C-alpha positions in Angstrom: 314.9 116.3 -41.4 317.9 115.4 -39.3 317.6 112.2 -38.9 318.0 112.0 -42.7 321.1 113.3 -42.4 322.6 109.7 -41.2 321.3 107.7 -44.0 323.4 110.3 -46.3 325.0 106.9 -47.5 321.3 105.4 -48.7 321.8 105.0 -52.5 319.6 107.4 -54.4 319.3 109.8 -51.9 319.3 113.7 -52.6 319.4 117.1 -50.9 318.3 119.9 -52.2 317.8 117.9 -56.1 316.9 120.6 -58.7 312.9 118.9 -60.0 313.8 120.2 -63.6 315.7 116.8 -63.6 313.0 115.1 -62.8 309.8 116.0 -64.7 309.6 116.3 -68.9 308.7 120.3 -68.0 312.1 120.5 -67.4 311.4 123.6 -64.9 310.6 123.5 -61.1 313.0 124.0 -58.5 314.1 122.2 -55.7 313.3 119.4 -53.5 314.7 119.5 -49.9 315.0 115.7 -50.0 314.8 113.5 -53.1 315.1 109.1 -52.7 315.0 107.5 -55.9 314.9 104.0 -53.8 316.4 100.6 -55.7 314.9 98.0 -52.7 311.7 97.9 -50.8 314.2 97.3 -48.0 316.1 100.7 -48.4 312.1 102.4 -48.7 311.1 101.6 -45.5 314.1 102.1 -43.6 313.7 106.3 -45.0 309.8 105.7 -44.3 310.5 104.9 -41.1 312.8 107.7 -40.4 311.7 109.8 -41.5 310.4 112.7 -39.2 305.8 112.5 -39.8 305.7 115.5 -40.6 307.4 115.5 -43.4 305.0 115.7 -46.9 305.4 113.2 -49.2 305.5 113.8 -52.3 305.3 110.4 -55.3 306.7 110.4 -59.0 307.6 108.4 -61.6 308.1 109.9 -65.5 307.4 113.7 -63.5 305.2 114.1 -66.9 302.3 115.5 -65.2 304.8 117.5 -62.9 304.9 121.7 -63.1 307.2 122.5 -60.0 307.1 126.1 -59.0 310.3 127.8 -58.8 310.7 127.5 -55.1 310.7 123.5 -55.3 309.5 121.8 -53.3 308.9 121.5 -49.1 309.6 118.0 -48.1 310.9 114.1 -49.4 310.4 113.4 -53.3 309.4 109.5 -53.8 310.4 108.3 -57.3 308.9 105.2 -57.8 310.9 103.5 -60.8 313.3 101.7 -59.1 311.4 100.5 -56.6 308.0 99.2 -57.8 309.0 98.1 -61.3 307.8 95.1 -61.2 305.2 93.5 -64.9 303.7 90.1 -64.9 301.6 87.8 -66.7 300.3 86.0 -63.3 296.9 84.3 -64.4 295.8 83.8 -68.5 293.6 87.8 -67.6 295.6 89.9 -65.3 299.0 91.4 -65.4 300.3 92.9 -61.9 302.6 96.3 -63.2 303.9 98.4 -60.6 303.7 101.8 -59.5 306.7 103.2 -61.1 306.0 101.1 -64.5 305.7 103.7 -67.7 302.0 103.0 -69.2 303.0 102.8 -73.0 305.9 99.7 -71.4 302.5 98.4 -69.8 300.6 98.9 -73.4 303.0 97.2 -75.8 303.7 93.9 -73.0 299.6 93.3 -72.4 299.6 92.9 -76.2 302.8 91.2 -76.4 300.7 88.0 -74.2 297.6 89.1 -76.3 295.0 90.1 -74.1 293.4 93.7 -74.2 292.1 96.4 -75.1 295.5 98.3 -73.3 296.0 99.7 -76.3 295.3 103.3 -74.0 297.9 103.3 -72.3 300.4 104.1 -74.9 299.0 107.3 -75.2 299.3 108.0 -71.4 302.6 109.9 -70.7 303.7 108.4 -67.4 303.7 106.0 -65.4 300.8 103.5 -63.2 301.0 105.1 -59.9 300.4 108.3 -61.7 298.0 106.3 -63.8 296.3 105.3 -60.9 295.5 108.3 -59.1 294.6 111.0 -61.1 291.9 108.0 -63.7 294.1 108.4 -66.7 293.2 107.7 -70.2 293.4 108.4 -73.9 291.6 107.2 -76.6 288.6 106.6 -75.0 290.3 104.2 -72.7 290.1 104.6 -68.6 293.3 102.8 -66.0 290.5 102.3 -63.6 288.2 100.6 -66.1 290.6 97.3 -65.7 291.6 97.3 -62.0 291.5 94.7 -60.2 292.8 95.5 -56.6 295.7 98.2 -56.1 298.8 97.4 -53.8 298.9 101.1 -51.8 302.2 101.4 -49.4 301.4 103.8 -45.6 304.1 105.5 -43.8 304.6 103.0 -41.9 306.7 101.4 -45.5 304.0 98.7 -45.3 301.9 97.4 -47.8 298.3 97.0 -47.8 295.6 95.7 -50.4 292.8 97.6 -51.4 289.5 97.3 -53.9 288.3 99.9 -56.3 285.1 99.9 -53.6 287.7 101.2 -51.7 288.3 104.6 -53.8 285.7 107.2 -54.8 286.7 107.2 -58.7 285.3 110.1 -61.1 286.8 111.7 -64.5 290.6 112.7 -64.0 289.7 112.2 -60.0 290.4 109.7 -57.0 289.9 109.8 -53.7 291.6 106.9 -51.2 292.5 106.9 -47.7 295.1 109.6 -46.4 298.3 108.8 -46.3 299.0 105.7 -48.4 300.2 105.5 -51.9 300.0 103.3 -55.4 302.6 101.2 -55.9 301.4 98.5 -57.4 297.5 97.2 -59.3 296.7 94.0 -60.6 294.6 94.7 -64.2 291.9 92.2 -65.4 292.2 92.2 -69.7 290.5 89.8 -71.9 292.2 88.3 -75.3 292.4 90.2 -78.0 290.9 90.9 -80.8 292.6 89.7 -83.7 292.9 93.6 -85.3 294.7 94.5 -81.5 298.1 95.3 -82.0 297.9 97.1 -85.4 294.8 99.9 -83.5 297.7 99.9 -80.4 299.6 101.3 -84.1 297.0 103.6 -84.9 297.1 105.2 -82.1 300.3 105.7 -81.7 301.2 107.4 -85.0 297.3 108.9 -84.7 299.1 109.9 -81.2 302.6 110.8 -83.4 300.8 112.6 -86.1 298.6 114.8 -83.8 300.8 116.1 -80.9 304.4 117.4 -80.0 305.9 114.3 -78.7 310.1 114.6 -78.0 309.2 118.4 -76.6 309.3 119.4 -72.7 305.1 119.4 -71.9 303.4 117.7 -69.5 300.9 116.5 -71.9 297.4 117.5 -72.0 296.8 120.0 -69.6 293.7 120.8 -69.3 290.7 118.8 -68.8 288.0 117.9 -71.7 284.9 119.6 -69.8 281.5 117.8 -71.1 280.6 117.8 -75.3 283.9 119.8 -76.1 287.6 118.8 -75.9 289.9 121.8 -74.0 292.0 122.6 -77.1 289.1 122.6 -79.4 288.3 125.5 -76.8 292.0 127.1 -77.3 292.3 126.9 -80.4 289.0 128.8 -81.2 290.0 131.5 -78.6 292.9 132.3 -80.9 295.4 131.4 -78.6 297.0 128.4 -80.6 300.5 129.0 -81.0 300.4 132.0 -78.8 303.7 132.6 -76.0 304.1 133.6 -73.4 307.6 134.3 -72.1 309.4 130.6 -72.9 305.7 129.1 -72.0 303.7 128.3 -75.7 300.6 127.2 -76.7 301.9 124.6 -79.6 300.8 125.4 -82.5 300.5 121.4 -83.3 297.9 120.5 -80.7 296.5 123.2 -78.5 295.3 121.6 -75.2 299.7 121.2 -74.9 301.7 124.0 -72.9 305.5 123.5 -74.4 308.5 124.7 -72.7 310.2 126.5 -75.9 313.0 127.8 -73.5 314.2 124.8 -71.8 
């Protein structure tokens, strides 16, 4: 990656950056390269300079990542500054960048009188991550509201794609190789009169039932058909169990807390 060494003055570029600083689990060794671009021009310069055989890893809040102590080989690109657009473009459509927090999307959509979007408040990540895994909460799923997306390729070119370009399933999305989500256009309807109250209720339920404020990545395991991972873990007698600094949360069995952070 000798070409990148010439870009040391590029804002937001770091080498051997500890990923523990950028994950909600607060663990993870160094990434060879860590880049938090402030503009599309900086991002394009980076993508056009880096060797094509260097792996690219895109992250937002780092809320669904477990990074090994050995770190990440390749380059990590943070989307929060460069893909931060959040706009109410037409009566029922909202554009949200990959770096926008899902909780922020939920609140703004509610403020614009649209819905249903309260479930986004239960997703502890960004729009990019939600698109990548079809994240969901409280019975809602991300791709149920996607009208189209914009991806970015290794050349820094933006490509508009339709939902039909992807294989979408429960917590799994597959699409074109070497393209990553940059933005999504979501479609909503006029909010029901009680939508705002519904979101407050969901947030209160989340606060009451989940160990918020502790180092975790949210729910760890996918729910099997017809059941809940948390119930199975608790039934196995593992709730509250500890191995080293990892603790199965006494509050919610599908959360693993980093008690050593």
